[in-house]
C-alpha positions as a printed NumPy array, in Angstrom:
array([[-80.962, -36.567, -42.057],
       [-78.096, -37.703, -44.032],
       [-75.261, -39.652, -41.965],
       [-71.646, -39.253, -42.639],
       [-69.106, -41.832, -42.238],
       [-66.087, -41.037, -39.864],
       [-63.241, -40.904, -42.489],
       [-65.236, -38.43 , -44.686],
       [-65.856, -36.067, -41.791],
       [-62.184, -36.26 , -40.851],
       [-61.205, -35.38 , -44.47 ],
       [-63.704, -32.743, -44.693],
       [-62.504, -30.903, -41.459],
       [-58.982, -31.337, -42.349],
       [-59.466, -29.796, -45.9  ],
       [-61.507, -26.819, -44.34 ],
       [-58.751, -26.121, -41.828],
       [-56.08 , -25.994, -44.5  ],
       [-57.758, -24.186, -47.198],
       [-60.149, -22.172, -45.157],
       [-62.87 , -22.423, -47.757],
       [-66.469, -21.8  , -46.827],
       [-68.337, -24.834, -45.645],
       [-70.862, -26.36 , -47.967],
       [-74.624, -26.645, -46.832],
       [-74.088, -30.403, -46.255],
       [-71.116, -29.608, -43.875],
       [-73.206, -27.099, -42.025],
       [-75.949, -29.514, -41.689],
       [-73.37 , -32.12 , -40.348],
       [-71.958, -29.701, -37.912],
       [-75.499, -28.972, -36.595],
       [-76.687, -32.478, -36.877],
       [-75.888, -35.824, -35.024],
       [-72.465, -36.148, -36.483],
       [-71.44 , -32.724, -34.644],
       [-70.238, -34.589, -31.415],
       [-68.02 , -36.788, -33.541],
       [-66.487, -33.89 , -35.19 ],
       [-65.943, -31.903, -31.811],
       [-64.11 , -34.676, -30.375],
       [-61.805, -34.569, -33.53 ],
       [-60.935, -30.775, -33.262],
       [-58.812, -30.967, -30.021],
       [-56.65 , -33.874, -31.562],
       [-55.948, -31.756, -34.575],
       [-55.561, -28.184, -32.946],
       [-54.106, -28.718, -29.504],
       [-50.232, -28.819, -29.767],
       [-49.337, -27.801, -26.361],
       [-48.894, -31.215, -25.056],
       [-46.606, -31.995, -27.96 ],
       [-44.434, -28.87 , -27.582],
       [-43.905, -29.494, -23.97 ],
       [-43.387, -33.262, -24.244],
       [-40.261, -34.917, -22.929],
       [-39.092, -35.891, -26.302],
       [-39.542, -32.221, -27.44 ],
       [-37.661, -30.879, -24.488],
       [-34.854, -33.395, -25.221],
       [-34.689, -32.454, -28.932],
       [-34.552, -28.72 , -27.856],
       [-31.605, -29.177, -25.466],
       [-29.889, -31.269, -28.   ],
       [-29.922, -28.344, -30.526],
       [-28.438, -25.928, -27.96 ],
       [-25.8  , -28.606, -27.031],
       [-24.835, -28.906, -30.728],
       [-24.594, -25.032, -30.992],
       [-22.529, -24.762, -27.874],
       [-20.265, -27.625, -29.37 ],
       [-19.882, -25.826, -32.614],
       [-18.816, -22.613, -30.769],
       [-15.992, -24.596, -29.034],
       [-15.231, -26.819, -32.162],
       [-12.   , -24.926, -32.653],
       [-10.411, -26.545, -29.436],
       [ -9.96 , -30.114, -30.997],
       [ -8.595, -28.537, -34.218],
       [ -6.008, -26.552, -32.265],
       [ -4.996, -29.644, -30.326],
       [ -4.835, -31.701, -33.399],
       [ -2.64 , -29.167, -35.066],
       [ -0.335, -28.805, -31.945],
       [  0.04 , -32.77 , -32.032],
       [  0.889, -32.613, -35.726],
       [  3.524, -29.807, -35.078],
       [  4.995, -32.332, -32.569],
       [  5.426, -34.892, -35.198],
       [  2.529, -37.07 , -34.583],
       [  1.107, -38.415, -38.011],
       [ -2.378, -37.535, -38.89 ],
       [ -3.585, -41.047, -39.072],
       [ -3.026, -41.29 , -35.223],
       [ -5.276, -38.332, -34.723],
       [ -8.54 , -39.509, -36.019],
       [ -9.781, -40.558, -32.48 ],
       [-10.518, -36.876, -31.765],
       [-13.384, -36.963, -34.243],
       [-14.782, -40.331, -32.966],
       [-14.812, -39.558, -29.244],
       [-18.237, -40.213, -27.613],
       [-20.074, -37.334, -25.981],
       [-18.001, -34.988, -28.121],
       [-19.958, -31.793, -27.217],
       [-19.478, -32.629, -23.295],
       [-15.788, -33.202, -23.756],
       [-15.534, -29.878, -25.776],
       [-17.058, -28.014, -22.933],
       [-15.005, -29.574, -20.274],
       [-11.944, -28.476, -22.22 ],
       [-13.37 , -24.916, -22.329],
       [-13.956, -25.012, -18.622],
       [-10.314, -26.278, -17.948],
       [ -9.125, -23.603, -20.397],
       [-10.79 , -20.868, -18.229],
       [ -9.497, -22.475, -14.929],
       [ -5.925, -22.316, -16.602],
       [ -6.452, -18.517, -17.573],
       [ -7.487, -17.627, -13.939],
       [ -4.31 , -19.576, -12.526],
       [ -2.167, -17.474, -14.848],
       [ -3.791, -14.328, -13.819],
       [ -3.219, -15.393,  -9.999],
       [  0.558, -16.036, -10.794],
       [  0.81 , -12.836, -12.708],
       [ -0.205, -11.066,  -9.702],
       [  2.826, -11.87 ,  -7.756],
       [  6.252, -10.05 ,  -7.924],
       [  9.276, -11.548,  -9.491],
       [ 10.748, -12.255,  -6.188],
       [ 12.844, -10.678,  -3.427],
       [ 16.41 ,  -9.596,  -4.465],
       [ 18.962,  -9.158,  -1.64 ],
       [ 21.024,  -6.022,  -1.908],
       [ 24.548,  -6.342,  -0.676],
       [ 27.554,  -4.346,  -0.319],
       [ 31.094,  -4.988,  -1.63 ],
       [ 32.035,  -6.512,   1.742],
       [ 29.045,  -8.994,   1.368],
       [ 27.017,  -7.235,   4.139],
       [ 23.085,  -7.196,   3.497],
       [ 22.074,  -3.525,   3.227],
       [ 18.502,  -4.072,   1.852],
       [ 16.164,  -5.755,  -0.464],
       [ 14.8  ,  -5.015,  -4.061],
       [ 11.374,  -6.176,  -5.21 ],
       [  9.815,  -5.728,  -8.813],
       [  6.446,  -4.371,  -8.486],
       [  3.193,  -5.449, -10.395],
       [  2.238,  -1.957, -11.411],
       [  1.81 ,  -0.743, -14.942],
       [  4.525,   0.238, -15.686],
       [  6.502,  -2.109, -13.475],
       [  9.582,  -0.838, -11.68 ],
       [ 12.184,  -1.979,  -8.996],
       [ 12.036,  -0.805,  -5.652],
       [ 14.113,  -0.974,  -2.472],
       [ 11.997,  -2.291,   0.557],
       [ 12.795,  -3.04 ,   4.003],
       [ 13.337,  -6.494,   5.658],
       [  9.457,  -7.983,   5.296],
       [ 10.204,  -9.957,   8.438],
       [ 10.418,  -6.632,  10.361],
       [  8.312,  -4.271,   8.137],
       [  5.108,  -6.274,   8.433],
       [  3.219,  -3.49 ,   6.659],
       [  4.394,  -1.762,   3.495],
       [  7.385,  -4.145,   2.688],
       [  5.725,  -7.347,   3.335],
       [  2.745,  -6.402,   1.435],
       [  5.01 ,  -5.462,  -1.478],
       [  6.849,  -8.74 ,  -1.414],
       [  3.686, -10.642,  -1.444],
       [  1.444,  -8.777,  -3.803],
       [  3.918,  -6.431,  -5.793],
       [  1.63 ,  -3.313,  -5.111],
       [  0.468,  -1.371,  -2.213],
       [ -2.928,   0.394,  -2.578],
       [ -4.41 ,  -0.751,  -5.805],
       [ -7.263,   1.723,  -5.816],
       [ -5.085,   4.722,  -5.358],
       [ -2.639,   3.342,  -7.885],
       [ -5.09 ,   3.139, -10.45 ],
       [ -6.338,   6.545,  -9.784],
       [ -2.829,   8.046,  -9.956],
       [ -2.382,   6.647, -13.445],
       [ -5.742,   8.059, -14.58 ],
       [ -5.037,  11.403, -13.112],
       [ -1.59 ,  11.561, -14.796],
       [ -2.932,  10.531, -18.047],
       [ -5.236,  13.448, -17.672],
       [ -2.388,  15.76 , -16.806],
       [ -0.355,  14.61 , -19.69 ],
       [ -3.141,  15.465, -22.18 ],
       [ -3.707,  19.064, -20.558],
       [  0.12 ,  19.653, -20.874],
       [ -0.049,  19.17 , -24.471],
       [ -2.233,  22.249, -24.466],
       [ -0.606,  24.219, -21.583],
       [  3.038,  23.198, -22.385],
       [  3.542,  22.642, -18.526],
       [  4.9  ,  19.486, -17.137],
       [  2.744,  17.91 , -14.426],
       [  3.909,  18.225, -10.72 ],
       [  3.221,  15.772,  -8.127],
       [  4.039,  16.465,  -4.431],
       [  4.406,  13.388,  -2.06 ],
       [  4.252,  14.216,   1.75 ],
       [  5.268,  11.429,   3.855],
       [  6.823,   9.314,   1.284],
       [  8.143,   6.419,   3.381],
       [  9.981,   4.095,   0.763],
       [  8.686,   6.513,  -2.21 ],
       [  6.135,   4.207,  -3.968],
       [  4.154,   7.276,  -4.865],
       [  7.262,   9.185,  -5.882],
       [  8.857,   6.507,  -8.23 ],
       [  5.489,   5.55 ,  -9.84 ],
       [  4.566,   8.92 , -11.222],
       [  8.044,   9.679, -12.406],
       [  7.886,   6.761, -14.483],
       [  4.741,   8.136, -16.082],
       [  6.599,  11.262, -16.892],
       [  5.856,  13.925, -14.076],
       [  8.06 ,  15.743, -11.896],
       [  7.949,  14.734,  -8.352],
       [  8.883,  16.453,  -5.167],
       [  9.153,  13.923,  -2.333],
       [  9.228,  14.911,   1.556],
       [ 10.28 ,  12.365,   4.081],
       [ 11.574,  13.103,   7.771],
       [ 13.513,   9.975,   8.106],
       [ 17.146,  10.108,   6.852],
       [ 17.447,   6.536,   6.028],
       [ 14.219,   6.498,   4.168],
       [ 15.484,   9.356,   2.133],
       [ 18.454,   7.448,   0.834],
       [ 16.253,   4.512,   0.154],
       [ 14.004,   6.644,  -2.138],
       [ 17.041,   8.171,  -3.955],
       [ 18.326,   4.476,  -4.474],
       [ 15.014,   3.418,  -6.037],
       [ 14.892,   6.477,  -8.262],
       [ 18.425,   5.6  ,  -9.477],
       [ 17.529,   1.97 , -10.077],
       [ 14.709,   3.069, -12.476],
       [ 16.595,   5.917, -14.064],
       [ 14.238,   8.573, -12.835],
       [ 16.446,  10.338, -10.433],
       [ 16.357,  13.479, -12.521],
       [ 12.646,  13.608, -12.06 ],
       [ 12.48 ,  12.708,  -8.387],
       [ 13.772,  15.493,  -5.912],
       [ 13.775,  13.838,  -2.387],
       [ 14.074,  16.344,   0.626],
       [ 14.746,  15.521,   4.203],
       [ 12.04 ,  17.919,   5.569],
       [  8.827,  18.08 ,   7.396],
       [  5.789,  19.96 ,   5.827],
       [  4.306,  21.705,   8.777],
       [  2.118,  24.791,   9.666],
       [  5.162,  26.84 ,  10.069],
       [  8.354,  27.123,   7.928],
       [ 12.154,  27.253,   9.111],
       [ 11.278,  25.548,  12.36 ],
       [ 12.728,  22.262,  13.874],
       [ 10.416,  19.516,  15.195],
       [ 11.355,  16.169,  16.805],
       [ 10.473,  12.84 ,  15.538],
       [ 10.331,   9.755,  17.361],
       [ 13.269,   7.211,  16.755],
       [ 11.16 ,   4.415,  17.992],
       [  9.457,   2.68 ,  15.034],
       [  6.045,   1.317,  15.085],
       [  5.665,  -2.429,  14.744],
       [  5.355,  -2.22 ,  10.75 ],
       [  7.927,   0.589,  10.413],
       [  5.558,   2.645,   8.339],
       [  4.807,   5.547,  10.773],
       [  7.009,   7.924,  12.64 ],
       [  5.125,   9.862,  15.169],
       [  6.29 ,  13.655,  15.394],
       [  6.403,  15.378,  18.593],
       [  4.453,  18.459,  19.242],
       [  7.426,  20.769,  20.482],
       [  8.923,  23.279,  17.96 ],
       [ 12.414,  24.664,  18.249],
       [ 14.34 ,  27.302,  16.65 ],
       [ 17.491,  25.253,  16.346],
       [ 18.368,  21.767,  15.064],
       [ 18.734,  18.941,  17.575],
       [ 19.498,  15.421,  17.445],
       [ 16.428,  13.585,  16.145],
       [ 14.861,  16.818,  14.704],
       [ 14.089,  17.717,  11.245],
       [ 13.466,  21.087,   9.6  ],
       [ 10.11 ,  22.244,   8.573],
       [  8.67 ,  24.035,   5.395],
       [  5.143,  24.99 ,   4.693],
       [  3.101,  24.704,   1.447],
       [  2.257,  28.436,   1.408],
       [  6.06 ,  29.197,   1.821],
       [  7.41 ,  26.883,  -0.808],
       [  4.638,  26.918,  -3.293],
       [  2.123,  29.719,  -3.085],
       [  4.961,  32.334,  -2.493],
       [  6.767,  30.855,  -5.395],
       [  3.639,  30.625,  -7.689],
       [  4.199,  26.929,  -8.307],
       [  1.198,  24.977,  -9.388],
       [  0.558,  21.415,  -8.018],
       [ -1.364,  18.915, -10.134],
       [ -1.619,  16.318,  -7.357],
       [ -0.828,  16.556,  -3.667],
       [ -0.464,  13.206,  -1.939],
       [ -0.491,  13.25 ,   1.873],
       [  0.168,  10.114,   4.233],
       [  1.268,  11.301,   7.439],
       [ -0.315,   9.697,  10.697],
       [ -2.357,  11.841,  12.816],
       [ -0.38 ,  14.97 ,  11.549],
       [ -2.202,  15.926,   8.41 ],
       [ -3.791,  18.841,   9.937],
       [ -0.538,  20.517,  10.26 ],
       [  0.235,  19.971,   6.656],
       [ -3.03 ,  21.633,   5.609],
       [ -2.862,  24.349,   8.223],
       [  0.262,  25.602,   6.641],
       [ -1.129,  25.712,   2.936],
       [ -4.465,  27.271,   3.088],
       [ -3.824,  29.715,   0.099],
       [ -2.085,  26.915,  -1.616],
       [ -5.141,  24.616,  -1.189],
       [ -7.458,  27.318,  -2.545],
       [ -5.384,  28.376,  -5.6  ],
       [ -2.413,  26.127,  -6.473],
       [ -3.554,  22.512,  -6.195],
       [ -5.978,  20.725,  -8.487],
       [ -6.267,  17.294,  -6.639],
       [ -5.565,  15.971,  -3.118],
       [ -5.226,  12.349,  -2.022],
       [ -4.706,  11.878,   1.669],
       [ -5.119,   9.106,   4.124],
       [ -8.061,   9.858,   6.597],
       [ -9.883,   8.4  ,   9.504],
       [-13.112,   9.503,  11.391],
       [-11.013,  11.557,  13.664],
       [ -9.661,  13.862,  10.817],
       [-12.315,  16.433,  10.98 ],
       [ -9.949,  19.3  ,  11.185],
       [ -7.811,  18.49 ,   7.973],
       [-11.161,  17.667,   6.081],
       [-12.681,  21.174,   7.021],
       [ -9.242,  22.935,   5.798],
       [ -9.699,  21.169,   2.369],
       [-13.563,  21.694,   2.046],
       [-12.948,  25.346,   2.857],
       [-10.731,  25.677,   0.013],
       [-13.584,  24.947,  -2.502],
       [-13.096,  21.359,  -3.328],
       [-16.702,  20.198,  -4.199],
       [-16.321,  16.356,  -4.838],
       [-15.098,  13.863,  -2.509],
       [-14.223,  10.215,  -3.323],
       [-13.349,   7.489,  -0.608],
       [-11.445,   4.948,  -2.38 ],
       [-11.914,   1.175,  -1.937],
       [ -9.311,  -1.397,  -2.897],
       [-10.582,  -4.644,  -4.479],
       [-10.376,  -7.776,  -2.506],
       [-10.817, -11.6  ,  -2.811],
       [-11.414, -13.009,  -6.319],
       [-12.284,  -9.517,  -7.786],
       [ -8.955,  -8.385,  -6.699],
       [ -7.462, -10.682,  -9.346],
       [ -9.066,  -8.682, -12.145],
       [-10.032,  -5.217, -10.737],
       [ -7.882,  -2.793,  -8.878],
       [-10.709,  -0.901,  -7.174],
       [-14.093,  -1.58 ,  -5.824],
       [-17.222,   0.804,  -6.106],
       [-16.048,   3.954,  -4.155],
       [-18.313,   6.333,  -2.08 ],
       [-18.703,   9.552,  -3.758],
       [-19.831,  12.872,  -2.243],
       [-21.075,  15.717,  -4.48 ],
       [-22.823,  18.978,  -4.121],
       [-24.963,  19.294,  -0.938],
       [-23.719,  15.662,   0.039],
       [-20.183,  17.214,   0.815],
       [-19.786,  17.951,   4.417],
       [-17.323,  17.174,   7.235],
       [-20.038,  15.291,   9.185],
       [-21.046,  13.037,   6.3  ],
       [-17.358,  12.239,   5.284],
       [-16.381,  11.435,   9.062],
       [-19.518,   9.548,   9.649],
       [-18.665,   7.377,   6.625],
       [-15.118,   6.886,   7.642],
       [-16.26 ,   5.872,  10.942],
       [-17.959,   2.781,   9.128],
       [-15.173,   1.745,   7.025],
       [-11.933,   2.774,   9.089],
       [ -8.958,   4.319,   7.528],
       [ -9.09 ,   5.172,   3.889],
       [ -7.51 ,   7.147,   1.184],
       [ -9.688,  10.046,   0.046],
       [ -9.554,  11.951,  -2.973],
       [-10.496,  15.677,  -3.086],
       [-11.002,  17.489,  -6.261],
       [-13.183,  20.156,  -8.051],
       [-15.914,  18.828, -10.48 ],
       [-14.467,  20.833, -13.329],
       [-11.251,  18.701, -13.076],
       [-13.032,  15.324, -12.654],
       [-12.388,  12.299, -14.651],
       [-15.29 ,  10.139, -16.131],
       [-14.369,   6.806, -14.142],
       [-15.446,   8.346, -10.967],
       [-18.664,  10.209, -12.337],
       [-19.439,  13.628, -12.905]])
């Protein structure tokens, strides 16, 4: 047998691998002969590249490529910094250090992180109201406070002393809004009403029952809707009117010192003792035919709206433990005259929930405000949505039993908005 030297064997194999030409008779003999063992030892060295690909040097080179790509993405940061320094009058010859910095990619990445943190701090600061403005009379007596909200659009609103009103007023002073998810829903619904009004030619109407200081009366008026506001406390009525005047929407906001009840033209007593947060006034159960000190006249939804054929785009109800009386006096209005209802409910409110569901509302959304870091960027968290066969008094009260008091939106699927599903 003919012997092949090592150099010739290696050259022949390399040539065959590259050109993929058929092997000669002599090469076949070499492969099958004594030189085959030497050739087989050479093949792994030529063909097996895994160890080279996963080697430490290759990994470092691969990481370096991506660091350079990352650096090129943020390379505009030094240029912006350089231009700012030039605008401040610093000569160009003193700015060459920016191009000679060691670990340039790392520095650029750090600058990007610092910029992101700065943006977050700006978002945190912008989430606070401008400040509490004291409201005094001509004789220098303090009669209230004004705060600028962080809503869109923003507006001025009269609030109570936050040291006493530890609920609504204190929250407004600290954050500039009240219930962010409900505020967001209000805006989306009103935008839908405005689009519909271009077709129907009718102005949207919001009815706010239990207005307190009028947040949900002033806000929709700023968006162009007419608002009818009901509040049983005479002092709060004056505060709402003052806020409406401050924002030049007093012609759109009608504030009535009346109680929405199951029967019209009655008088009910309300407690003159405020709760700790001043946000709730519990009404007594007794009805009278004549006005007495500490009483307020009643109206019913059916009397004021169904009989008058007035269509309501959105009914907002916030009355502690008395919402069943509101809906009991508006069963026909619920069925035929109201598109959407937003009301504050707990697990104990099975009666008002049943009144609403019996009026053919087939979609229920339990609203959730954003909290924590997400609250800086999002007004609402994922809500609980009941549709179709899921809609029942038992299911809704069971869910509220887990979450506690929540604002709940009732609508009909034909009037829904995409944000909250079909």
